[in-house]
Structures are given as structure tokens and as C-alpha cells.
C-alpha positions as CSV (number, residue, x, y, z in Angstrom):
1,X,19.5,-7.0,7.1
2,X,20.5,-3.9,9.0
3,X,18.3,-1.8,6.7
4,X,15.3,-4.0,7.5
5,X,16.0,-3.8,11.2
6,X,16.2,0.0,11.2
7,X,13.0,0.2,9.2
8,X,11.3,-2.2,11.6
9,X,12.2,-0.1,14.6
10,X,11.3,3.2,12.8
11,X,7.9,1.9,11.7
12,X,7.2,0.7,15.3
13,X,8.0,4.1,16.7
14,X,5.8,5.8,14.1
15,X,3.0,3.4,14.9
16,X,3.2,4.2,18.6
17,X,3.1,8.0,17.9
18,X,0.0,7.5,15.6
19,X,-1.7,4.8,17.6
20,X,-5.1,6.6,17.9
21,X,-5.1,7.5,14.1
22,X,-4.2,3.9,13.2
23,X,-7.0,2.7,15.4
24,X,-9.5,5.0,13.6
25,X,-8.3,3.6,10.2
26,X,-8.9,0.1,11.4
27,X,-12.3,1.1,12.8
28,X,-13.3,2.6,9.4
29,X,-12.0,-0.5,7.6
30,X,-14.2,-2.7,9.8
31,X,-17.1,-0.3,9.2
32,X,-16.7,-0.6,5.5
33,X,-16.7,-4.4,5.8
34,X,-19.9,-4.2,7.9
35,X,-21.6,-2.0,5.3
36,X,-20.7,-4.4,2.5
37,X,-21.9,-7.4,4.5
38,X,-25.1,-5.6,5.3
39,X,-25.7,-4.8,1.7
40,X,-25.2,-8.4,0.8
41,X,-27.8,-9.4,3.5
42,X,-30.5,-8.4,1.0
43,X,-29.2,-11.0,-1.5
44,X,-28.3,-13.9,0.8
45,X,-30.4,-15.4,3.6
46,X,-29.9,-14.6,7.3
47,X,-29.2,-18.3,8.0
48,X,-25.7,-19.2,9.2
49,X,-24.6,-20.3,5.7
50,X,-25.9,-17.0,4.2
51,X,-24.0,-15.0,6.9
52,X,-20.8,-16.9,6.1
53,X,-21.2,-16.1,2.4
54,X,-21.8,-12.4,3.2
55,X,-18.8,-12.2,5.5
56,X,-16.6,-14.0,3.0
57,X,-17.5,-11.9,0.0
58,X,-17.0,-8.7,2.1
59,X,-13.6,-10.0,3.2
60,X,-12.6,-10.5,-0.4
61,X,-14.0,-7.3,-1.9
62,X,-12.1,-4.8,0.2
63,X,-8.6,-6.1,-0.4
64,X,-9.2,-6.5,-4.1
65,X,-10.6,-2.9,-4.4
66,X,-7.7,-1.6,-2.3
67,X,-5.2,-3.4,-4.5
68,X,-6.9,-2.1,-7.6
69,X,-6.9,1.5,-6.3
70,X,-3.2,1.2,-5.5
71,X,-2.4,-0.2,-8.9
72,X,-4.5,2.5,-10.6
73,X,-2.6,5.3,-8.7
74,X,0.7,3.6,-9.6
75,X,-0.2,3.3,-13.2
76,X,-1.3,7.0,-13.4
77,X,2.0,8.1,-11.9
78,X,4.5,5.6,-13.6
79,X,2.5,4.5,-16.6
80,X,3.5,0.9,-16.0
81,X,2.1,-2.1,-14.3
82,X,2.4,-2.2,-10.5
83,X,4.8,-4.8,-9.3
84,X,3.7,-6.9,-6.3
85,X,0.0,-6.1,-6.5
86,X,-1.0,-9.4,-5.0
87,X,1.3,-8.8,-2.1
88,X,-0.7,-5.6,-1.5
89,X,-4.0,-7.5,-1.7
90,X,-2.7,-10.1,0.7
91,X,-1.4,-7.4,3.1
92,X,-4.8,-5.7,3.2
93,X,-6.6,-9.0,3.6
94,X,-4.4,-10.0,6.5
95,X,-5.0,-6.7,8.3
96,X,-8.8,-6.9,7.7
97,X,-8.9,-10.5,8.9
98,X,-7.0,-9.7,12.1
99,X,-9.4,-6.8,12.8
100,X,-12.4,-9.0,12.3
101,X,-11.0,-11.8,14.5
102,X,-10.1,-9.3,17.2
103,X,-13.8,-8.5,17.7
104,X,-15.3,-9.8,20.9
105,X,-16.2,-13.5,20.5
106,X,-19.9,-14.3,20.1
107,X,-20.5,-11.3,18.0
108,X,-20.6,-11.1,14.3
109,X,-19.1,-8.0,12.7
110,X,-22.4,-7.0,11.2
111,X,-25.7,-6.1,12.8
112,X,-28.5,-8.3,11.6
113,X,-32.1,-7.3,11.5
114,X,-34.6,-9.9,12.5
115,X,-38.4,-9.5,12.2
116,X,-40.1,-10.6,15.4
117,X,-43.6,-12.1,15.4
118,X,-45.2,-8.8,16.4
119,X,-43.7,-6.9,13.4
120,X,-41.1,-4.9,15.3
121,X,-37.6,-4.9,14.1
122,X,-35.1,-6.4,16.6
123,X,-31.4,-5.7,16.1
124,X,-29.1,-8.6,16.9
125,X,-25.3,-8.4,17.0
């Protein structure tokens, strides 16, 4: 228990020192999510149901890929299966979900393009 408390305090101090860098990492994570959701926009409709599917698939792909990369690196180093791979996937999923939910309300995380009647492209957030 003491070991966990010391690690908790140490990680909190490190997070405060690297606050701006951690913010950039979270920003890039959200940017990757947005790019995946935008790429899925060509497959699914721009209706609310299509946007929910885009956002959900993007929310699933990133943690699975991150867990796969972590497992691959672990396997290349240790030549054995990575323990707790699903914990890694859930950890990344939780962080990504919090970042998405922390966005200002009323805005989706992806920029959607809508064609107006006079053929100009309008960007809606």
C-alpha cells in the first residue's frame, strides 16, 4: 500500500512538471481520433446515426491499435505474450473518452463538411 501511495504521489509530481507536454499528447490523440472519424465520413452518412457510428468506430480503433503496438513491442523484447493487454486497451480507451467528453458541449470532435445549395462547402463543427 505504501508503495502505491509513493508511486501515486511521484506520478502526480511528474505530471505537473510535464503538464504542457501531456496536453500536447492528448491533443494529438484527439487529432488522430478526428482524422479517423473524418475518414469514416466517406463510408457512413452525415446523419446523426452515421456520425455516432463514425465516432464509435474511431473510439474503438485507437485503443486496439495502441494495445497491439504495445503487445508487439513487448513480444519483440521478451518473446512472450504481453500480460494485461486488455488493461492497456481499456486504459487508452478511458483516456480517449475523457478527452472527447472534455470538448466544449455542442461541438462534435470532428469537422463535418456540408454542401450548401449554391455548391459552396460549409464547414460545421
